[in-house]
C-alpha positions, 0 to 999 in steps of 0.5 A: 483520458475521459474527463469524468474518469479523471474527476473520479481518479483526482477525487480519490487521490485527494481523500487518500492523501488527506487520510494518510496525513491524518493517520500519520499525525496519530501514529506520530505520538507514543501510545497510539493504537494501531488498530483504532488508527486503522479503524479511524482511516477507514471511517474517514475514507467513508466520511469523505465520500470515498470507497475503501480500498485498504488501510494498512500500516507497517511498523519497523522492518515490516515493509508492507502487508500488515493490518491489526486484527481486533485482538492486536494490542500494539501501540506506537512507541518512541522510536518506532518507524511506521509506514502508513499505506492508504488506498481509495477508490471512487467507482473503481478507480483508485489512488494509492499512497504511503508515507513514513513517520518516525515516532518522537526521534530522528534517528532514521530522518535520513532513511525517511528523506531518502524514500521521499528523495527517491519518489521525487526523482522517479516522478520527474521522469513519469513521462510518456516513453521513459523506459522503466529501468530509468525510474528504478535507476533514479530511485536507487541513486537517491537512496545510495546518495544517503547511504541507503539502498531500495528493496529490490523485490518489491515495486511499484505498479500500474493501477487499473479499475478495481485493479491494484496491480494492473500488470506492469511493475515499477521497479525501484533499481535498474532492472533493465526493463526497456518498457516504456511508459505510456500516456495516461498510465496510472502508476503508483511509485513506491521506493521502499528504502532500508539500511539492510540487505534490500530484500523482503520475505513473507513472515508472520500471520496473514490478515490481508486476502484477495479473491483469486478465483471464484468457484463453488465452496462446500462450508457455509461460513465460506459462502458467506465470506464470499458473498460479503467480499463480492461487492469489492470487485477483487480488492483486498480485504482483512480479517477484522472485517469479517470477524466483526460480521461473522465472529472469529470462529466462523471467519477463521474456518471460512477463510481456512477453506477458501485459502485451501480451495485456492479461491483466495490468496493470503498476503502475509507480512513482508519483513526485510530479510535482515530485520532492518528498519524500512522507510516508504514514500509513494504517490500515484501519478498519471503519466503525462509530459507534465506528470499528474501527481494526484495523491499529494497533500493540498497544503 
């Protein structure tokens, strides 16, 4: 790997880890605004000279893809289990990390521990030549050891320049995939653990979008949105980024046309099918004989 590229990756990872930890600290206290916390995380990424890829949080049975709008009045409550997922890039080179906090309660401490254990077990195997199924088997084994299971239809992934999912999925169970890890691959390992059925479905209003295909559009609002998100180079964006720039009405109309034209894809919240609690742990790793985990906290 080019040393300059690795420096950018490491820098993105340090920023992402710092923002993740500070965001979790805020959410750990009852009454923390979801909206203000996400705004805080986005601003903190910029203050640390990183570039925002995403800042999301997902409470309780929502596993991923939840991002508050400006109208969202949700706050953290005692007993909530909240995942925070942070993406940072430096010139397109990505770091992806997540962790879980339970608000002033310990009811789900073992489920949080299971996600961490699953992550650490997979990281130890993140070496050239390891087949993907082994990473999945290690994660499920750790979850089951504490009485839980992993979510089977939500996986980790390889990372590329400006590419969140760059082609290879990292399973959290033994899916029989014999594809072998390659040296210097960037991978995000992210076990989701639950005491439910271990599957997720899309449910609710999408507030996260990505451009899938560029083509001409008729509505001026849609054109303005495409111009606004073009510098993201295909990375995700959220509704409130647009409503703050264009207003709620124009943003809604523009998003509707872009979805109908299949120019952008919507990513609704992903909810555990039995509405069971979900925990998550995630690090980004460079595949080496000694795996390089670049989203760990410096302390």
